[in-house]
C-alpha positions in Angstrom: 10.5 -12.3 7.0 7.9 -11.9 4.2 7.1 -15.6 4.4 6.6 -15.4 8.2 4.4 -12.3 7.9 2.3 -13.9 5.1 1.8 -17.1 7.2 0.8 -15.0 10.2 -1.8 -12.9 8.3 -3.2 -15.9 6.5 -3.7 -17.7 9.8 -5.4 -14.5 11.1 -7.9 -14.6 8.3 -6.4 -12.7 5.3 -7.2 -14.1 1.9 -4.0 -12.9 0.2 -0.8 -11.0 1.1 1.5 -9.1 -1.2 4.6 -6.9 -1.0 5.8 -4.0 -3.1 8.1 -1.0 -3.4 6.1 2.3 -3.5 6.5 6.0 -3.5 5.1 7.0 0.0 3.3 10.2 1.1 5.8 13.0 1.8 5.4 12.8 5.5 6.5 9.2 5.5 9.3 9.5 2.9 11.4 6.7 4.5 8.6 4.1 4.3 9.2 2.9 0.8 7.9 -0.6 1.0 4.3 -1.8 1.4 2.4 -4.8 2.7 -1.0 -5.4 0.9 -3.6 -7.3 2.8 -6.6 -8.7 0.9 -9.8 -10.0 2.4 -12.4 -11.6 0.2 -16.0 -10.5 0.5 -18.9 -13.0 1.0 -20.3 -14.3 -2.3 -23.7 -14.8 -0.7 -23.8 -11.1 0.3 -22.4 -9.7 -3.0 -24.7 -11.8 -5.1 -27.7 -9.9 -3.6 -26.4 -6.5 -4.6 -26.9 -6.7 -8.4 -29.8 -4.1 -8.2 -28.5 -2.0 -5.3 -27.0 -2.2 -1.8 -28.7 -4.1 1.1 -28.5 -3.5 4.8 -26.5 -6.8 5.0 -24.0 -5.6 2.5 -23.4 -2.3 4.3 -22.9 -4.2 7.6 -20.5 -6.7 5.8 -18.6 -3.8 4.2 -18.0 -2.1 7.5 -17.2 -5.3 9.3 -14.6 -6.3 6.7 -13.0 -2.8 6.8 -12.7 -3.1 10.6 -11.2 -6.6 10.3 -8.7 -5.3 7.7 -7.6 -2.5 10.1 -7.0 -5.1 12.8 -4.9 -7.2 10.4 -2.9 -4.2 9.3 -2.1 -3.3 12.9 -1.0 -6.9 13.5 1.3 -6.7 10.5 2.6 -3.3 11.7 3.5 -4.7 15.1 5.2 -7.7 13.5 7.3 -5.3 11.4 8.2 -3.1 14.4 9.3 -6.2 16.3 11.5 -7.1 13.3 13.3 -3.7 13.8 11.3 -1.5 11.4 8.9 1.3 11.4 5.3 1.2 10.1 2.2 3.2 9.3 -1.2 1.5 8.7 -3.3 3.0 5.9 -7.0 2.8 7.0 -9.0 0.4 5.0 -11.7 3.0 4.3 -10.9 6.7 4.8 -11.2 9.9 2.7 -8.9 12.7 3.7 -9.3 15.1 0.8 -12.0 14.7 -1.8 -12.2 11.0 -2.7 -8.6 10.2 -1.8 -7.1 8.6 1.3 -3.6 8.7 2.8 -2.3 6.2 0.1 -3.8 4.2 -2.7 -4.5 0.6 -1.6 -5.1 -0.2 -5.3 -1.7 1.1 -6.3 0.1 -1.0 -3.8 -2.0 -4.1 -4.6 -1.2 -3.8 -8.4 2.5 -3.2 -7.7 2.4 -6.3 -5.5 1.3 -8.5 -8.5 -2.1 -9.3 -6.9 -4.3 -8.0 -9.7 -5.2 -5.1 -11.9 -7.5 -2.1 -12.0 -10.8 -2.6 -14.0 -13.0 -0.3 -16.1 -15.0 0.3 -12.9 -11.8 1.7 -11.2 -12.1 -1.1 -8.8 -9.1 -3.3 -7.9 -9.6 -6.7 -9.6 -7.9 -9.5 -7.7 -6.4 -12.1 -9.9 -8.1 -14.7 -7.7 -11.3 -13.0 -6.6 -12.1 -10.2 -9.0 -13.5 -7.1 -7.4 -15.0 -9.1 -4.5 -12.3 -7.9 -2.1 -11.4 -5.2 0.3 -7.8 -4.0 0.9 -5.5 -2.6 3.6 -2.0 -1.4 3.3 0.9 -1.1 5.7 3.9 1.1 4.9 7.3 0.3 6.3 11.0 1.1 5.9 12.0 -2.6 6.0 13.2 -4.3 2.8 10.3 -6.6 1.6 11.9 -7.4 -1.8 12.0 -11.2 -1.0 8.2 -11.2 -1.3 7.9 -9.2 -4.6 6.0 -10.8 -7.5 5.8 -9.7 -11.2 3.1 -7.1 -12.0 0.1 -8.5 -13.8 -0.5 -6.8 -17.1 -3.4 -8.8 -18.6 -6.8 -7.3 -17.8 -10.0 -9.3 -17.6 -12.0 -6.2 -18.7 -11.1 -6.6 -22.4 -14.3 -7.3 -24.4 -16.4 -6.7 -21.3 -18.6 -3.8 -20.3 -20.9 -5.4 -17.7 -20.1 -2.7 -15.1 -20.6 0.1 -17.6 -24.1 -1.1 -18.5 -25.1 -1.8 -14.9 -23.9 1.5 -13.2 -27.1 3.4 -12.2 -25.1 6.7 -12.0 -23.7 6.2 -15.5 -20.4 7.1 -13.9 -18.2 4.5 -15.6 -16.8 5.7 -18.9 -15.9 2.3 -20.4 -12.3 3.3 -20.9 -9.5 1.3 -19.5 -7.2 2.5 -16.7 -4.2 2.2 -19.0 -5.8 4.6 -21.4 -7.5 7.1 -19.1 -6.1 6.7 -15.6 -8.4 7.8 -12.7 -10.7 9.6 -15.2 -12.3 6.2 -16.1 -14.8 6.9 -13.3 -16.8 10.0 -12.5 -16.4 9.8 -8.8 -18.7 12.8 -8.1 -21.5 11.2 -10.1 -21.0 7.9 -8.3 -21.0 9.6 -4.8 -24.0 11.8 -5.6 -26.1 8.9 -6.8 -25.3 6.8 -3.7 -26.2 9.7 -1.4 -29.5 10.3 -3.2 -30.7 6.8 -3.9 -29.4 4.8 -0.9 -29.8 7.3 1.9 -31.7 4.7 4.0 -28.8 2.2 3.8 -25.7 3.6 5.5 -26.7 7.1 4.6 -25.7 6.5 1.0 -22.1 5.4 1.7 -22.1 2.2 -0.4 -23.5 0.8 -3.7 -21.7 -2.3 -4.8 -23.5 -3.0 -8.1 -20.3 -2.9 -10.2 -18.8 -5.4 -7.7 -21.8 -7.8 -8.0 -22.1 -7.8 -11.8 -18.4 -8.2 -12.6 -17.7 -11.6 -14.3 -14.1 -11.5 -13.0 -15.6 -12.1 -9.5 -18.3 -14.5 -10.5 -16.0 -16.8 -12.5 -13.7 -17.5 -9.6 
């Protein structure tokens, strides 16, 4: 089943697909497996964001999120037709503070697709941070598609995002050492709203994505 779903999503335009066992939100306690869908961002667009977001980047960001939501729904329908239940986690949605229904990054890491960098971004093992994610929760057993978790981080001996962050929001610590506290999310959000109000009302930045060597080297 995982092979068929992977083939379907890749044909639909996904860049990568992964599967993992997760601890779901309390309201979906029986949905203990997750499908992670990865879509790579355009290098031509990301390369122009090294000094700040552009109108093209904001449009690309929104378009890819909408595409991911469509892919997630397609995956969910597939899972339901296979006899299971599903919930699609929106590609971009904040429910409380800076958190969504479920962490896309957590599922992606558990699926063996990459790690979390000093920027608090998910770093795909293939594409670095130049990706967006969607997650589908299900009660079906997806263990046939599980991969080993990646433990080696490309962030060792690198602080490109720390130096480039205009909000000085990136501490430089690793996720393994400091968890979510590696990033001052309030400082990041406040800077975007103040500095980039004319581009998507300050909803995006993207500098840390653009300068990351893990994405450029792929």
